[in-house]
Every structure is written in C-alpha cells, then in structure tokens.
C-alpha positions as CSV (number, residue, x, y, z in Angstrom):
1,X,88.8,-51.2,98.1
2,X,85.5,-50.6,99.9
3,X,84.9,-47.0,100.8
4,X,86.0,-46.1,104.4
5,X,83.0,-45.0,106.5
6,X,84.8,-42.4,108.6
7,X,86.0,-39.6,106.4
8,X,87.6,-36.6,108.1
9,X,88.1,-33.0,106.8
10,X,90.7,-30.6,107.9
11,X,89.6,-27.7,110.1
12,X,91.4,-25.5,107.5
13,X,89.0,-26.6,104.7
14,X,87.7,-23.0,104.1
15,X,84.6,-21.1,104.6
16,X,81.1,-21.8,103.3
17,X,80.3,-25.5,103.2
18,X,83.9,-26.5,103.7
19,X,84.1,-28.3,100.4
20,X,87.4,-26.9,99.3
21,X,89.6,-29.7,100.6
22,X,90.5,-33.3,100.6
23,X,89.1,-35.9,103.0
24,X,91.1,-38.7,104.7
25,X,90.1,-41.9,106.3
26,X,92.2,-44.6,108.0
27,X,91.9,-47.9,106.3
28,X,94.5,-50.1,108.1
29,X,97.3,-50.4,107.0
30,X,96.7,-47.5,104.5
31,X,95.3,-43.9,104.5
32,X,92.6,-43.2,101.9
33,X,92.3,-39.7,100.4
34,X,89.5,-38.3,98.2
35,X,88.3,-35.0,96.8
36,X,85.5,-33.6,99.0
37,X,83.9,-32.0,95.9
38,X,83.6,-35.3,94.2
39,X,83.5,-38.1,96.9
40,X,82.1,-40.7,94.5
41,X,85.1,-40.5,92.2
42,X,88.5,-42.2,92.6
43,X,90.1,-42.6,96.0
44,X,93.9,-42.7,96.5
45,X,95.5,-44.8,99.1
46,X,98.9,-44.5,100.7
47,X,100.9,-46.6,103.2
48,X,100.4,-45.0,106.6
49,X,104.2,-44.3,107.1
50,X,104.4,-42.5,103.7
51,X,101.3,-40.4,104.5
52,X,102.7,-39.5,107.9
53,X,106.0,-38.4,106.3
54,X,104.0,-36.3,103.8
55,X,102.1,-34.6,106.7
56,X,105.4,-34.0,108.6
57,X,106.9,-32.3,105.6
58,X,103.8,-30.1,105.1
59,X,103.9,-29.0,108.8
60,X,107.6,-28.2,108.5
61,X,107.1,-26.2,105.3
62,X,104.2,-24.2,106.7
63,X,105.8,-23.6,110.1
64,X,103.3,-25.5,112.2
C-alpha cells in the first residue's frame, strides 16, 4: 500500500509536539493508522465500517 498523503492527528494528542498519538488517513475503501512517533514503520489498515464501529465504541465508553 502506498502511504496516504493526508495524515490527521487527534486534537487530544497531548501537549508538547503532539507526538503521543496515532495518525489516521482515509485510503478508500480503508482507514490507515500509524504511530506518530514512528511514521516510517508499519501502517495498519482497517475496512472503513470496522474503524467507524471502533470509534463509536470509544466515544460511548468515554462519554463523548
């Protein structure tokens, strides 16, 4: 898979340089995820519906 060009970090990625998080990018029909501290390393990809379900579960469990 070629690396997506438009990586996005959460606004909750912490203080300082904001490197304590993961980054996501939409790569139709999948979502790519990588570690912001090691962007050149492996990238995980998930089907978009599965990633959306994961996010919904996180939001529910954190009360957002």
